N, CA, C, O and the ligand as a Tripos MOL2 file, in Angstrom:
@<TRIPOS>MOLECULE
protein
  285   283    72     0     0
PROTEIN
NO_CHARGES

@<TRIPOS>ATOM
      1 N        -154.9820   56.5320  150.7990 N.3       1 MET1
      2 CA       -154.9570   55.2590  150.0970 C.3       1 MET1
      3 C        -153.7240   54.7740  150.1860 C.2       1 MET1
      4 O        -152.7260   55.4880  150.0930 O.2       1 MET1
      5 N        -153.6960   53.4180  150.3900 N.am      2 SER2
      6 CA       -152.4050   52.6030  150.4680 C.3       2 SER2
      7 C        -152.6360   51.3580  149.1750 C.2       2 SER2
      8 O        -153.7270   50.9650  148.7630 O.2       2 SER2
      9 N        -151.4500   50.9630  148.7690 N.am      3 ASN3
     10 CA       -151.2820   49.9000  147.8130 C.3       3 ASN3
     11 C        -150.2070   49.0900  148.4130 C.2       3 ASN3
     12 O        -149.2960   49.4240  149.1710 O.2       3 ASN3
     13 N        -150.5380   47.8800  147.8720 N.am      4 TYR4
     14 CA       -149.4620   46.9320  148.1550 C.3       4 TYR4
     15 C        -148.5860   46.8250  146.7390 C.2       4 TYR4
     16 O        -149.0540   46.7250  145.6050 O.2       4 TYR4
     17 N        -147.2630   46.8700  147.1050 N.am      5 TYR5
     18 CA       -146.3460   46.8260  145.9570 C.3       5 TYR5
     19 C        -145.2450   45.8050  146.1270 C.2       5 TYR5
     20 O        -144.9660   45.3770  147.2460 O.2       5 TYR5
     21 N        -144.5580   45.3720  144.9350 N.am      6 ILE6
     22 CA       -143.6520   44.3620  144.8620 C.3       6 ILE6
     23 C        -142.6840   45.1470  144.0080 C.2       6 ILE6
     24 O        -142.9910   46.1390  143.3480 O.2       6 ILE6
     25 N        -141.1870   44.4690  144.1080 N.am      7 VAL7
     26 CA       -140.1520   44.6590  143.1490 C.3       7 VAL7
     27 C        -139.8380   43.5200  142.4520 C.2       7 VAL7
     28 O        -139.6500   42.4480  143.0270 O.2       7 VAL7
     29 N        -139.7570   43.6730  141.1450 N.am      8 ASN8
     30 CA       -139.3260   42.3710  140.2420 C.3       8 ASN8
     31 C        -137.8640   42.1040  140.4610 C.2       8 ASN8
     32 O        -137.0370   43.0130  140.3880 O.2       8 ASN8
     33 N        -137.5900   41.0300  140.6910 N.am      9 ASN9
     34 CA       -136.2620   40.5460  141.0050 C.3       9 ASN9
     35 C        -135.4510   40.3540  139.4990 C.2       9 ASN9
     36 O        -134.2270   40.2560  139.4200 O.2       9 ASN9
     37 N        -136.2230   40.3280  138.5250 N.am     10 ASN10
     38 CA       -135.6110   40.3650  136.9930 C.3      10 ASN10
     39 C        -135.5170   41.5570  136.5920 C.2      10 ASN10
     40 O        -136.5260   42.2340  136.7880 O.2      10 ASN10
     41 N        -134.5140   42.1450  136.0120 N.am     11 GLN11
     42 CA       -134.4380   43.4180  135.6050 C.3      11 GLN11
     43 C        -135.2160   43.6400  134.2120 C.2      11 GLN11
     44 O        -135.2660   42.6940  133.4260 O.2      11 GLN11
     45 N        -135.7750   44.7680  133.9140 N.am     12 THR12
     46 CA       -136.6920   45.0180  132.9160 C.3      12 THR12
     47 C        -136.3110   46.0590  131.9900 C.2      12 THR12
     48 O        -135.8830   47.0740  132.5390 O.2      12 THR12
     49 N        -136.3550   46.0730  130.7200 N.am     13 ARG13
     50 CA       -135.9190   47.2630  129.9030 C.3      13 ARG13
     51 C        -137.3510   48.0170  129.6850 C.2      13 ARG13
     52 O        -138.3650   47.5990  129.1260 O.2      13 ARG13
     53 N        -137.1030   49.1970  130.2790 N.am     14 ASN14
     54 CA       -138.1830   50.3100  130.3330 C.3      14 ASN14
     55 C        -138.0350   51.6030  129.8970 C.2      14 ASN14
     56 O        -138.8810   52.3600  130.3740 O.2      14 ASN14
     57 N        -137.1400   52.1790  129.0510 N.am     15 PRO15
     58 CA       -136.2130   51.2690  128.1750 C.3      15 PRO15
     59 C        -135.0540   51.0550  128.9810 C.2      15 PRO15
     60 O        -134.4780   50.0150  128.6640 O.2      15 PRO15
     61 N        -134.5020   51.6980  129.9380 N.am     16 GLY16
     62 CA       -133.1540   51.5660  130.7550 C.3      16 GLY16
     63 C        -133.4610   50.0400  131.3530 C.2      16 GLY16
     64 O        -134.5670   49.5000  131.3240 O.2      16 GLY16
     65 N        -132.2020   49.4460  131.9200 N.am     17 LEU17
     66 CA       -132.3510   48.3260  132.8230 C.3      17 LEU17
     67 C        -132.5070   48.3810  134.1670 C.2      17 LEU17
     68 O        -131.5410   48.5670  134.9080 O.2      17 LEU17
     69 N        -133.8310   48.2120  134.6460 N.am     18 HIS18
     70 CA       -134.1660   48.5150  136.2280 C.3      18 HIS18
     71 C        -134.7930   47.3760  136.5200 C.2      18 HIS18
     72 O        -135.3210   46.5400  135.7880 O.2      18 HIS18
     73 N        -134.6440   47.4580  137.9560 N.am     19 HIS19
     74 CA       -135.5620   46.5100  138.8520 C.3      19 HIS19
     75 C        -137.0320   47.3590  138.8010 C.2      19 HIS19
     76 O        -137.1140   48.5030  139.2490 O.2      19 HIS19
     77 N        -137.8750   46.8330  138.3560 N.am     20 GLU20
     78 CA       -139.1520   47.7100  138.3830 C.3      20 GLU20
     79 C        -140.1960   47.3910  139.5170 C.2      20 GLU20
     80 O        -140.4630   46.2560  139.9120 O.2      20 GLU20
     81 N        -140.6860   48.4370  139.9310 N.am     21 VAL21
     82 CA       -141.5300   48.3380  141.0850 C.3      21 VAL21
     83 C        -143.0030   48.3640  140.4190 C.2      21 VAL21
     84 O        -143.1770   49.1720  139.5070 O.2      21 VAL21
     85 N        -144.0750   47.5310  140.8160 N.am     22 HIS22
     86 CA       -145.2760   47.4300  140.5770 C.3      22 HIS22
     87 C        -146.1170   47.4170  141.7080 C.2      22 HIS22
     88 O        -145.6400   47.1530  142.8120 O.2      22 HIS22
     89 N        -147.5370   47.7190  141.5350 N.am     23 THR23
     90 CA       -148.5180   47.2370  142.3470 C.3      23 THR23
     91 C        -148.7760   45.8000  142.2990 C.2      23 THR23
     92 O        -148.6300   45.2430  141.2110 O.2      23 THR23
     93 N        -149.1320   45.1300  143.2960 N.am     24 LEU24
     94 CA       -149.2990   43.7940  143.2680 C.3      24 LEU24
     95 C        -150.2400   43.5470  142.2050 C.2      24 LEU24
     96 O        -149.9200   42.6080  141.4760 O.2      24 LEU24
     97 N        -151.4080   44.1900  141.8980 N.am     25 GLU25
     98 CA       -152.3550   44.0020  140.8880 C.3      25 GLU25
     99 C        -151.9620   43.7720  139.6890 C.2      25 GLU25
    100 O        -152.2830   42.8330  138.9590 O.2      25 GLU25
    101 N        -150.9450   45.0250  139.3900 N.am     26 HIS26
    102 CA       -150.1740   45.0550  137.8540 C.3      26 HIS26
    103 C        -149.2160   43.9300  137.9810 C.2      26 HIS26
    104 O        -148.9910   43.3540  136.9160 O.2      26 HIS26
    105 N        -148.6170   43.4930  138.9950 N.am     27 ALA27
    106 CA       -147.3720   42.5200  138.8280 C.3      27 ALA27
    107 C        -148.4180   41.1590  138.4320 C.2      27 ALA27
    108 O        -148.1990   40.4870  137.4240 O.2      27 ALA27
    109 N        -149.3220   40.9260  139.1690 N.am     28 ASN28
    110 CA       -150.0630   39.7770  138.7390 C.3      28 ASN28
    111 C        -150.5350   39.6610  137.5120 C.2      28 ASN28
    112 O        -150.7010   38.5490  137.0130 O.2      28 ASN28
    113 N        -150.8430   40.9100  136.7940 N.am     29 LYS29
    114 CA       -151.6300   41.0600  135.5240 C.3      29 LYS29
    115 C        -150.4110   40.7440  134.4210 C.2      29 LYS29
    116 O        -150.6740   40.2460  133.3270 O.2      29 LYS29
    117 N        -149.1560   41.0620  134.7970 N.am     30 LEU30
    118 CA       -148.0670   40.8400  133.8650 C.3      30 LEU30
    119 C        -147.4980   39.5220  134.1140 C.2      30 LEU30
    120 O        -146.6200   39.1770  133.3230 O.2      30 LEU30
    121 N        -147.8750   38.5460  135.2380 N.am     31 GLY31
    122 CA       -147.3110   37.4430  135.5860 C.3      31 GLY31
    123 C        -145.9330   37.4110  136.1290 C.2      31 GLY31
    124 O        -145.1810   36.4520  135.9560 O.2      31 GLY31
    125 N        -145.6620   38.3270  136.6960 N.am     32 ILE32
    126 CA       -144.2830   38.2800  137.5360 C.3      32 ILE32
    127 C        -144.3400   37.7770  138.8160 C.2      32 ILE32
    128 O        -144.8670   38.3640  139.7610 O.2      32 ILE32
    129 N        -143.7580   36.5980  138.8690 N.am     33 VAL33
    130 CA       -143.6570   35.7710  139.9940 C.3      33 VAL33
    131 C        -142.2930   35.8490  140.8400 C.2      33 VAL33
    132 O        -142.2680   35.5670  142.0380 O.2      33 VAL33
    133 N        -141.4290   36.1600  140.2850 N.am     34 ASN34
    134 CA       -139.8220   36.2870  140.9140 C.3      34 ASN34
    135 C        -139.8190   37.8810  141.3160 C.2      34 ASN34
    136 O        -139.4970   38.8270  140.5960 O.2      34 ASN34
    137 N        -140.2670   37.8980  142.6560 N.am     35 ARG35
    138 CA       -140.3590   39.3990  143.0720 C.3      35 ARG35
    139 C        -140.3780   39.3810  144.7700 C.2      35 ARG35
    140 O        -140.6960   38.4310  145.4860 O.2      35 ARG35
    141 N        -140.0130   40.4970  145.1110 N.am     36 ILE36
    142 CA       -139.7960   40.9940  146.5620 C.3      36 ILE36
    143 C        -141.3980   41.6800  146.9780 C.2      36 ILE36
    144 O        -142.0010   42.4940  146.2780 O.2      36 ILE36
    145 N        -141.7920   41.2130  148.0630 N.am     37 SER37
    146 CA       -143.0710   41.9590  148.4290 C.3      37 SER37
    147 C        -142.5410   43.2010  149.4060 C.2      37 SER37
    148 O        -141.8170   43.0260  150.3860 O.2      37 SER37
    149 N        -142.9970   44.3730  148.9880 N.am     38 LEU38
    150 CA       -142.6720   45.7010  149.6450 C.3      38 LEU38
    151 C        -143.6840   46.1240  150.5880 C.2      38 LEU38
    152 O        -143.5610   47.1360  151.2780 O.2      38 LEU38
    153 N        -144.6910   45.3450  150.6200 N.am     39 GLY39
    154 CA       -145.7820   45.6270  151.8650 C.3      39 GLY39
    155 C        -146.7090   46.8300  151.2410 C.2      39 GLY39
    156 O        -146.5470   47.2660  150.1010 O.2      39 GLY39
    157 N        -147.6180   47.2580  152.0820 N.am     40 TYR40
    158 CA       -148.3730   48.5260  151.8420 C.3      40 TYR40
    159 C        -147.3660   49.4780  151.9040 C.2      40 TYR40
    160 O        -146.4120   49.5180  152.6810 O.2      40 TYR40
    161 N        -147.7080   50.3380  150.8970 N.am     41 CYS41
    162 CA       -147.0320   51.8620  151.0170 C.3      41 CYS41
    163 C        -148.2200   52.8850  150.6520 C.2      41 CYS41
    164 O        -149.2540   52.5850  150.0550 O.2      41 CYS41
    165 N        -147.8790   54.0850  151.1080 N.am     42 VAL42
    166 CA       -148.8990   55.1390  150.8460 C.3      42 VAL42
    167 C        -148.9550   55.4580  149.2520 C.2      42 VAL42
    168 O        -149.9800   55.8420  148.6880 O.2      42 VAL42
    169 N        -147.7800   55.2560  148.6470 N.am     43 ASN43
    170 CA       -147.7860   55.7390  147.3520 C.3      43 ASN43
    171 C        -146.5520   54.9940  146.5090 C.2      43 ASN43
    172 O        -145.9610   54.1160  147.1390 O.2      43 ASN43
    173 N        -146.2050   55.2010  145.4480 N.am     44 GLU44
    174 CA       -145.4080   54.6200  144.5930 C.3      44 GLU44
    175 C        -143.9900   54.9870  144.9690 C.2      44 GLU44
    176 O        -143.0430   54.2010  144.9890 O.2      44 GLU44
    177 N        -143.9530   56.4460  145.3060 N.am     45 VAL45
    178 CA       -142.7060   57.0080  145.6320 C.3      45 VAL45
    179 C        -142.1740   56.4010  146.9100 C.2      45 VAL45
    180 O        -140.9900   56.0620  146.9410 O.2      45 VAL45
    181 N        -142.9880   56.2260  148.0210 N.am     46 GLU46
    182 CA       -142.5130   55.5050  149.0710 C.3      46 GLU46
    183 C        -141.8670   53.9540  148.7020 C.2      46 GLU46
    184 O        -140.7800   53.5240  149.0880 O.2      46 GLU46
    185 N        -142.8660   53.2530  147.8410 N.am     47 ALA47
    186 CA       -142.4930   51.9030  147.4850 C.3      47 ALA47
    187 C        -141.2110   51.8490  146.7190 C.2      47 ALA47
    188 O        -140.5450   50.8200  146.8330 O.2      47 ALA47
    189 N        -140.7700   52.8180  145.9510 N.am     48 VAL48
    190 CA       -139.4720   52.7340  145.2520 C.3      48 VAL48
    191 C        -138.4080   53.1200  146.1810 C.2      48 VAL48
    192 O        -137.3260   52.5630  145.9930 O.2      48 VAL48
    193 N        -138.5030   54.1020  147.3080 N.am     49 ARG49
    194 CA       -137.6620   54.0800  148.2060 C.3      49 ARG49
    195 C        -137.4630   52.8380  148.9850 C.2      49 ARG49
    196 O        -136.3190   52.5020  149.2910 O.2      49 ARG49
    197 N        -138.4550   52.1560  149.3170 N.am     50 LYS50
    198 CA       -138.3150   50.9080  149.9980 C.3      50 LYS50
    199 C        -137.5320   49.8080  149.0580 C.2      50 LYS50
    200 O        -136.7680   48.9670  149.5320 O.2      50 LYS50
    201 N        -137.8130   49.9270  147.7380 N.am     51 ALA51
    202 CA       -137.2160   48.9910  146.8090 C.3      51 ALA51
    203 C        -135.6640   49.3060  146.7440 C.2      51 ALA51
    204 O        -134.9030   48.3700  146.5020 O.2      51 ALA51
    205 N        -135.2760   50.2800  146.9010 N.am     52 ARG52
    206 CA       -133.8970   50.9040  146.7920 C.3      52 ARG52
    207 C        -133.1140   50.1010  147.6860 C.2      52 ARG52
    208 O        -131.9580   49.8490  147.3450 O.2      52 ARG52
    209 N        -133.6430   49.5630  149.0020 N.am     53 THR53
    210 CA       -133.0080   49.0500  150.0900 C.3      53 THR53
    211 C        -132.5430   47.6880  149.2870 C.2      53 THR53
    212 O        -131.4540   47.2230  149.6220 O.2      53 THR53
    213 N        -133.2620   47.0340  148.2830 N.am     54 TYR54
    214 CA       -132.9410   45.9680  147.9180 C.3      54 TYR54
    215 C        -131.9910   46.0220  146.6730 C.2      54 TYR54
    216 O        -130.9430   45.3880  146.5540 O.2      54 TYR54
    217 N        -132.5950   46.9760  145.6770 N.am     55 TYR55
    218 CA       -132.0200   47.2860  144.4490 C.3      55 TYR55
    219 C        -131.7540   48.8310  144.1650 C.2      55 TYR55
    220 O        -132.6840   49.6320  144.0650 O.2      55 TYR55
    221 N        -130.4660   49.1750  144.0480 N.am     56 GLN56
    222 CA       -130.2560   50.6840  144.0760 C.3      56 GLN56
    223 C        -130.6000   51.2100  142.7170 C.2      56 GLN56
    224 O        -130.5640   52.4270  142.5350 O.2      56 GLN56
    225 N        -130.9310   50.3950  141.7490 N.am     57 ASP57
    226 CA       -131.4640   50.8740  140.4080 C.3      57 ASP57
    227 C        -133.0750   50.9850  140.4690 C.2      57 ASP57
    228 O        -133.6060   51.3370  139.4170 O.2      57 ASP57
    229 N        -133.8290   50.7540  141.4610 N.am     58 ALA58
    230 CA       -135.1890   50.4270  141.4310 C.3      58 ALA58
    231 C        -135.8260   51.6710  140.8240 C.2      58 ALA58
    232 O        -135.4690   52.8050  141.1450 O.2      58 ALA58
    233 N        -136.8610   51.3930  139.8650 N.am     59 ASP59
    234 CA       -137.6380   52.5290  139.1750 C.3      59 ASP59
    235 C        -139.1290   52.0590  139.1430 C.2      59 ASP59
    236 O        -139.4590   50.8800  139.0100 O.2      59 ASP59
    237 N        -139.9460   53.0510  139.2710 N.am     60 GLY60
    238 CA       -141.3260   52.7230  139.4260 C.3      60 GLY60
    239 C        -141.7830   52.3100  137.8450 C.2      60 GLY60
    240 O        -141.2050   52.8290  136.8900 O.2      60 GLY60
    241 N        -142.8980   51.3040  137.6600 N.am     61 CYS61
    242 CA       -143.3590   51.1340  136.4660 C.3      61 CYS61
    243 C        -144.0570   52.3520  135.8460 C.2      61 CYS61
    244 O        -144.7480   53.0480  136.5900 O.2      61 CYS61
    245 N        -143.9300   52.6900  134.4690 N.am     62 ALA62
    246 CA       -144.5160   53.5730  133.8600 C.3      62 ALA62
    247 C        -146.0300   53.6950  133.9840 C.2      62 ALA62
    248 O        -146.6490   54.7510  134.1200 O.2      62 ALA62
    249 N        -146.4930   52.5760  133.9250 N.am     63 ILE63
    250 CA       -147.9390   52.3490  133.8510 C.3      63 ILE63
    251 C        -148.7880   52.3200  135.4190 C.2      63 ILE63
    252 O        -149.8890   52.8490  135.5740 O.2      63 ILE63
    253 N        -148.0780   51.6400  136.4430 N.am     64 CYS64
    254 CA       -148.7860   51.6530  137.4730 C.3      64 CYS64
    255 C        -148.2540   52.5020  138.5840 C.2      64 CYS64
    256 O        -148.8520   52.6550  139.6490 O.2      64 CYS64
    257 N        -147.1240   53.0370  138.2930 N.am     65 CYS65
    258 CA       -146.1590   53.7920  139.2570 C.3      65 CYS65
    259 C        -145.6490   55.0680  138.5510 C.2      65 CYS65
    260 O        -144.4730   55.4180  138.6460 O.2      65 CYS65
    261 N        -146.6300   55.7950  137.7960 N.am     66 PRO66
    262 CA       -145.8650   57.0170  136.9890 C.3      66 PRO66
    263 C        -145.4180   58.0790  137.8500 C.2      66 PRO66
    264 O        -144.5330   58.7650  137.3390 O.2      66 PRO66
    265 N        -145.7700   58.4110  138.9960 N.am     67 ASN67
    266 CA       -144.9980   59.4260  139.9360 C.3      67 ASN67
    267 C        -143.6860   59.0940  140.1960 C.2      67 ASN67
    268 O        -142.8490   59.9650  140.4360 O.2      67 ASN67
    269 N        -143.3970   57.7780  140.1690 N.am     68 ALA68
    270 CA       -142.0530   57.1970  140.5870 C.3      68 ALA68
    271 C        -141.0920   56.8800  139.4690 C.2      68 ALA68
    272 O        -139.9280   56.5630  139.7170 O.2      68 ALA68
    273 N        -141.6130   56.9700  138.1160 N.am     69 HIS69
    274 CA       -140.9420   56.4850  137.1330 C.3      69 HIS69
    275 C        -139.9730   57.4170  136.4840 C.2      69 HIS69
    276 O        -140.3540   58.5200  136.0920 O.2      69 HIS69
    277 N        -138.7000   57.0100  136.3490 N.am     70 ARG70
    278 CA       -137.6670   58.0360  135.7710 C.3      70 ARG70
    279 C        -137.2830   57.6220  134.2780 C.2      70 ARG70
    280 O        -136.5240   58.3110  133.5970 O.2      70 ARG70
    281 N        -137.8270   56.5250  133.8590 N.am     71 GLY71
    282 CA       -137.1850   56.0720  132.8000 C.3      71 GLY71
    283 C        -136.2150   55.0530  132.5110 C.2      71 GLY71
    284 O        -135.8130   54.8930  131.3590 O.2      71 GLY71
    285 ZN       -146.5040   48.2330  136.7140 Zn       72 ZN72
@<TRIPOS>BOND
     1     1     2 1
     2     2     3 1
     3     3     4 2
     4     3     5 am
     5     5     6 1
     6     6     7 1
     7     7     8 2
     8     7     9 am
     9     9    10 1
    10    10    11 1
    11    11    12 2
    12    11    13 am
    13    13    14 1
    14    14    15 1
    15    15    16 2
    16    15    17 am
    17    17    18 1
    18    18    19 1
    19    19    20 2
    20    19    21 am
    21    21    22 1
    22    22    23 1
    23    23    24 2
    24    23    25 am
    25    25    26 1
    26    26    27 1
    27    27    28 2
    28    27    29 am
    29    29    30 1
    30    30    31 1
    31    31    32 2
    32    31    33 am
    33    33    34 1
    34    34    35 1
    35    35    36 2
    36    35    37 am
    37    37    38 1
    38    38    39 1
    39    39    40 2
    40    39    41 am
    41    41    42 1
    42    42    43 1
    43    43    44 2
    44    43    45 am
    45    45    46 1
    46    46    47 1
    47    47    48 2
    48    47    49 am
    49    49    50 1
    50    50    51 1
    51    51    52 2
    52    51    53 am
    53    53    54 1
    54    54    55 1
    55    55    56 2
    56    55    57 am
    57    57    58 1
    58    58    59 1
    59    59    60 2
    60    59    61 am
    61    61    62 1
    62    62    63 1
    63    63    64 2
    64    63    65 am
    65    65    66 1
    66    66    67 1
    67    67    68 2
    68    67    69 am
    69    69    70 1
    70    70    71 1
    71    71    72 2
    72    71    73 am
    73    73    74 1
    74    74    75 1
    75    75    76 2
    76    75    77 am
    77    77    78 1
    78    78    79 1
    79    79    80 2
    80    79    81 am
    81    81    82 1
    82    82    83 1
    83    83    84 2
    84    83    85 am
    85    85    86 1
    86    86    87 1
    87    87    88 2
    88    87    89 am
    89    89    90 1
    90    90    91 1
    91    91    92 2
    92    91    93 am
    93    93    94 1
    94    94    95 1
    95    95    96 2
    96    95    97 am
    97    97    98 1
    98    98    99 1
    99    99   100 2
   100    99   101 am
   101   101   102 1
   102   102   103 1
   103   103   104 2
   104   103   105 am
   105   105   106 1
   106   106   107 1
   107   107   108 2
   108   107   109 am
   109   109   110 1
   110   110   111 1
   111   111   112 2
   112   111   113 am
   113   113   114 1
   114   114   115 1
   115   115   116 2
   116   115   117 am
   117   117   118 1
   118   118   119 1
   119   119   120 2
   120   119   121 am
   121   121   122 1
   122   122   123 1
   123   123   124 2
   124   123   125 am
   125   125   126 1
   126   126   127 1
   127   127   128 2
   128   127   129 am
   129   129   130 1
   130   130   131 1
   131   131   132 2
   132   131   133 am
   133   133   134 1
   134   134   135 1
   135   135   136 2
   136   135   137 am
   137   137   138 1
   138   138   139 1
   139   139   140 2
   140   139   141 am
   141   141   142 1
   142   142   143 1
   143   143   144 2
   144   143   145 am
   145   145   146 1
   146   146   147 1
   147   147   148 2
   148   147   149 am
   149   149   150 1
   150   150   151 1
   151   151   152 2
   152   151   153 am
   153   153   154 1
   154   154   155 1
   155   155   156 2
   156   155   157 am
   157   157   158 1
   158   158   159 1
   159   159   160 2
   160   159   161 am
   161   161   162 1
   162   162   163 1
   163   163   164 2
   164   163   165 am
   165   165   166 1
   166   166   167 1
   167   167   168 2
   168   167   169 am
   169   169   170 1
   170   170   171 1
   171   171   172 2
   172   171   173 am
   173   173   174 1
   174   174   175 1
   175   175   176 2
   176   175   177 am
   177   177   178 1
   178   178   179 1
   179   179   180 2
   180   179   181 am
   181   181   182 1
   182   182   183 1
   183   183   184 2
   184   183   185 am
   185   185   186 1
   186   186   187 1
   187   187   188 2
   188   187   189 am
   189   189   190 1
   190   190   191 1
   191   191   192 2
   192   191   193 am
   193   193   194 1
   194   194   195 1
   195   195   196 2
   196   195   197 am
   197   197   198 1
   198   198   199 1
   199   199   200 2
   200   199   201 am
   201   201   202 1
   202   202   203 1
   203   203   204 2
   204   203   205 am
   205   205   206 1
   206   206   207 1
   207   207   208 2
   208   207   209 am
   209   209   210 1
   210   210   211 1
   211   211   212 2
   212   211   213 am
   213   213   214 1
   214   214   215 1
   215   215   216 2
   216   215   217 am
   217   217   218 1
   218   218   219 1
   219   219   220 2
   220   219   221 am
   221   221   222 1
   222   222   223 1
   223   223   224 2
   224   223   225 am
   225   225   226 1
   226   226   227 1
   227   227   228 2
   228   227   229 am
   229   229   230 1
   230   230   231 1
   231   231   232 2
   232   231   233 am
   233   233   234 1
   234   234   235 1
   235   235   236 2
   236   235   237 am
   237   237   238 1
   238   238   239 1
   239   239   240 2
   240   239   241 am
   241   241   242 1
   242   242   243 1
   243   243   244 2
   244   243   245 am
   245   245   246 1
   246   246   247 1
   247   247   248 2
   248   247   249 am
   249   249   250 1
   250   250   251 1
   251   251   252 2
   252   251   253 am
   253   253   254 1
   254   254   255 1
   255   255   256 2
   256   255   257 am
   257   257   258 1
   258   258   259 1
   259   259   260 2
   260   259   261 am
   261   261   262 1
   262   262   263 1
   263   263   264 2
   264   263   265 am
   265   265   266 1
   266   266   267 1
   267   267   268 2
   268   267   269 am
   269   269   270 1
   270   270   271 1
   271   271   272 2
   272   271   273 am
   273   273   274 1
   274   274   275 1
   275   275   276 2
   276   275   277 am
   277   277   278 1
   278   278   279 1
   279   279   280 2
   280   279   281 am
   281   281   282 1
   282   282   283 1
   283   283   284 2
@<TRIPOS>SUBSTRUCTURE
     1 MET1         2 RESIDUE 1 A MET
     2 SER2         6 RESIDUE 1 A SER
     3 ASN3        10 RESIDUE 1 A ASN
     4 TYR4        14 RESIDUE 1 A TYR
     5 TYR5        18 RESIDUE 1 A TYR
     6 ILE6        22 RESIDUE 1 A ILE
     7 VAL7        26 RESIDUE 1 A VAL
     8 ASN8        30 RESIDUE 1 A ASN
     9 ASN9        34 RESIDUE 1 A ASN
    10 ASN10       38 RESIDUE 1 A ASN
    11 GLN11       42 RESIDUE 1 A GLN
    12 THR12       46 RESIDUE 1 A THR
    13 ARG13       50 RESIDUE 1 A ARG
    14 ASN14       54 RESIDUE 1 A ASN
    15 PRO15       58 RESIDUE 1 A PRO
    16 GLY16       62 RESIDUE 1 A GLY
    17 LEU17       66 RESIDUE 1 A LEU
    18 HIS18       70 RESIDUE 1 A HIS
    19 HIS19       74 RESIDUE 1 A HIS
    20 GLU20       78 RESIDUE 1 A GLU
    21 VAL21       82 RESIDUE 1 A VAL
    22 HIS22       86 RESIDUE 1 A HIS
    23 THR23       90 RESIDUE 1 A THR
    24 LEU24       94 RESIDUE 1 A LEU
    25 GLU25       98 RESIDUE 1 A GLU
    26 HIS26      102 RESIDUE 1 A HIS
    27 ALA27      106 RESIDUE 1 A ALA
    28 ASN28      110 RESIDUE 1 A ASN
    29 LYS29      114 RESIDUE 1 A LYS
    30 LEU30      118 RESIDUE 1 A LEU
    31 GLY31      122 RESIDUE 1 A GLY
    32 ILE32      126 RESIDUE 1 A ILE
    33 VAL33      130 RESIDUE 1 A VAL
    34 ASN34      134 RESIDUE 1 A ASN
    35 ARG35      138 RESIDUE 1 A ARG
    36 ILE36      142 RESIDUE 1 A ILE
    37 SER37      146 RESIDUE 1 A SER
    38 LEU38      150 RESIDUE 1 A LEU
    39 GLY39      154 RESIDUE 1 A GLY
    40 TYR40      158 RESIDUE 1 A TYR
    41 CYS41      162 RESIDUE 1 A CYS
    42 VAL42      166 RESIDUE 1 A VAL
    43 ASN43      170 RESIDUE 1 A ASN
    44 GLU44      174 RESIDUE 1 A GLU
    45 VAL45      178 RESIDUE 1 A VAL
    46 GLU46      182 RESIDUE 1 A GLU
    47 ALA47      186 RESIDUE 1 A ALA
    48 VAL48      190 RESIDUE 1 A VAL
    49 ARG49      194 RESIDUE 1 A ARG
    50 LYS50      198 RESIDUE 1 A LYS
    51 ALA51      202 RESIDUE 1 A ALA
    52 ARG52      206 RESIDUE 1 A ARG
    53 THR53      210 RESIDUE 1 A THR
    54 TYR54      214 RESIDUE 1 A TYR
    55 TYR55      218 RESIDUE 1 A TYR
    56 GLN56      222 RESIDUE 1 A GLN
    57 ASP57      226 RESIDUE 1 A ASP
    58 ALA58      230 RESIDUE 1 A ALA
    59 ASP59      234 RESIDUE 1 A ASP
    60 GLY60      238 RESIDUE 1 A GLY
    61 CYS61      242 RESIDUE 1 A CYS
    62 ALA62      246 RESIDUE 1 A ALA
    63 ILE63      250 RESIDUE 1 A ILE
    64 CYS64      254 RESIDUE 1 A CYS
    65 CYS65      258 RESIDUE 1 A CYS
    66 PRO66      262 RESIDUE 1 A PRO
    67 ASN67      266 RESIDUE 1 A ASN
    68 ALA68      270 RESIDUE 1 A ALA
    69 HIS69      274 RESIDUE 1 A HIS
    70 ARG70      278 RESIDUE 1 A ARG
    71 GLY71      282 RESIDUE 1 A GLY
    72 ZN72       285 GROUP 0 **** ****
C-alpha cells in the first residue's frame, strides 16, 4: 500500500517547530495549501526521508504519520 504525501511549507508547532509531513488526505482536511508534493511513498518513513531533502527538520504528523513522528 502506498499513499500520497506532502510536506507543509509552513512550520507547525507539534510541539516542536517542524515542517510536518502529512498524507494528502489529512493535508486537505487541515486545509494546508502551502505545501510541496512528495508523491507516492510506501509509508510515512519514506515520505519523511524525501521531505528531509527539502527541510532538514521535517517530521511526520502525529495523526497521519505516527511511525515517523519524533515530536
Ligand atoms: Zn497529518
